N, C-alpha and C positions, 0 to 999 in steps of 0.2 A: 561290549567293552569290559564290563566288570569282570566277566567270567575269564576272559584272556588275562587280566591283570592278576587275578587270583591264582591262575595256573602258573604264570611267570613267577610269582612270589613263592609258591609252593616248591617249584622247581629250584629255585635260587636257595631256599632254605635246605633242600635235600642235598644240593650240591655242595653247600658249605660245610656240611658234616656236623654242625653243631646243633645238638638238641637242647632246648631250653624248656623246662617245666615251670610253670607259673600257676599258682592256686590262690584264688581269692574267695571271700564269702560271696554268694550270689547277690547281685544288686539289680533292681528293676521291679517289674510287676509282671502279673499274669492276668490277661484279660479273657474272660468266658462269656461268650454271647449265648444267652439262652432264649430259645424259641418261645415266642408269646403264646398264650392260650394253651400251654402244654405243661407237663411235669418235667423238670430237668434236673437230675441229680448232680451236684457239685460238692466238692471239698474245698477246703482252704489250704493251698499247697504251701503258703509261706508263713514264717513266723512273724509275730508283731514286731514293730520297731521298738528299740530300747531293750532287746534281749541282753542278759549278762552272761558273760562267759567267765569261768573259773576253774580251778582244780581242786581236788581233795587234799587237805594238808594232813589227814590221818585216815586209817582205816574207818568205814562207817561203823557206828555203835547201833546194834539192832536190840530193840526192846519190844517183843511181841510183834504186833502188826505195824509198828513205827520204827523209824531209824533216824539217827542224827548223822548229818553230814557236816563235817568242819572243812571250812574252805581257806584258801590261800588269801582270797579277797577278804578285806576287813572294813568295807564301806557299803554294805548293803543297806537299803532303807528298810524300816519295818512295815511289811505288808500285812494287811488284815484280810480275813476270809480266805477262801480257797480259790483265788483268782489266778494264780500261777502254778506252773509245774516245773519240774526239773527234768532234763533229758540227759542221760549219759552220752558223751560223745566220743568216747574211747574205752579201751578195755573189754572185759568179758560182757559187761552190762550195755555196751554200745547199742544205742537204739531204744533202750528201755526208759519209760518216763513214769513219773510218779506226782501226785498231788503234793503241794507244799502246804502243810497245815500251820506252821509258824516259823519264825526265823528271828535271828539276831543279826549284828553287822558282819559276823563272820561264821554262821552256822545256819543249816536248815533242818527242819523236822519235816519228815516226809511220811505219807501212808503208803505202806507197802501193798495194800489191797490184796493181801494173801500171797505176794510173791516174796522172794528174799534177795539178799544182796550178795550171795555167794559169788566170789571172785572180784568183787569191787575193792580196789586198794588205793592207797595214797598215790597221788599224781594222775589219777583218772580225771579226764576233762568232763566238764558238765556245762550245760546251757540252761540259764533260768529264763522262762518266757512267761508272757501273760496269755491266758486264754483269749481266743477270739470270743466276742459276744455278738448278739444280734445288734446292739447299739454300736459296736465298733465296726461291724461289717457293713451295716447299713446306717450311717449316721443320720439322725432325723434333719439336720441341716441341709442334707443332700436331697430331701424330699421335693417333689415338684408336682404339680397338677397337669403338666403338659410335657411328658417325656420325649415327644417327638421334636420339640424345639430345643431342648437343653440336653438331650442325650442321657439323662438320668434314668435309671430303671426303677427308682423307688418312687411309688405313688401313694399317697395317703388315702386310706379307705374312708368312706363317709360313714361306715358303721361296721358292725361285726357280722351282720347276716350275709349269707353267700352272695346275694345280688349287689351288695354295698362293698364287698372286698375288691381292692385293686391289687395290692401287693401282699402276697402271703408266703410263708415259708412253711413247707410240709416236711416233716421228718419222717423218713421211710421207716417201715417196720422190718428191722433186719434180724428179729428173732423168730417170727412165726414162718413156717414153711408155706409155700403156695405162690400163686401168681395174682396179679391185679389186687394186692392187698390194699386196705385203706391206710392212710397215714397215721403213724402212732401218735403224731402231735401236729398241730396247726397253729402257727403264729401269724397274725395280721398286723400290718403296720397301720395304726390309726393315730393321727395327730391329735393331742389332747389339748383343747384351748380353754383357758379360764378356769372355772370350777366344774368341768364335765366330770 
């Protein structure tokens, strides 16, 4: 029945001859099921909630390996540390992203990391987002000792030895050539209680 209704709706839309284009920011979630007792490589496809959109109010000012971006927005909070990044959302640098090293209410200082901002101009759109961390991806509050009953995939390890590990994150070696390479880093979730 749903297929028939969808076909009728599509036909009615084509017959009316009116094409409507609507664009919105993606809303929702992405669920990935990882096979137990195996290595599964996954990435984080979505930005963190609370991303800030703005536009450049002037051409970027480049000073060596850093640049200052002046923004139309004048209400940014002051962030500490390199926990956020800026991604260009339009113009010749569309898709390029850079670590934010400091900011004011209406400007960002970014690390160019050897790149340049040639072609970035006033009115280019940018998005400021927070980096995902293991804590934000796998909140300790969601940990459980019985994932079969709650559906949570995060299980606290009883220790750091291989036999005590329950939930581990293995970072793949993306630099070395070869097959069946060992992980370049291993993080194990272990709940810390009291003065442990």
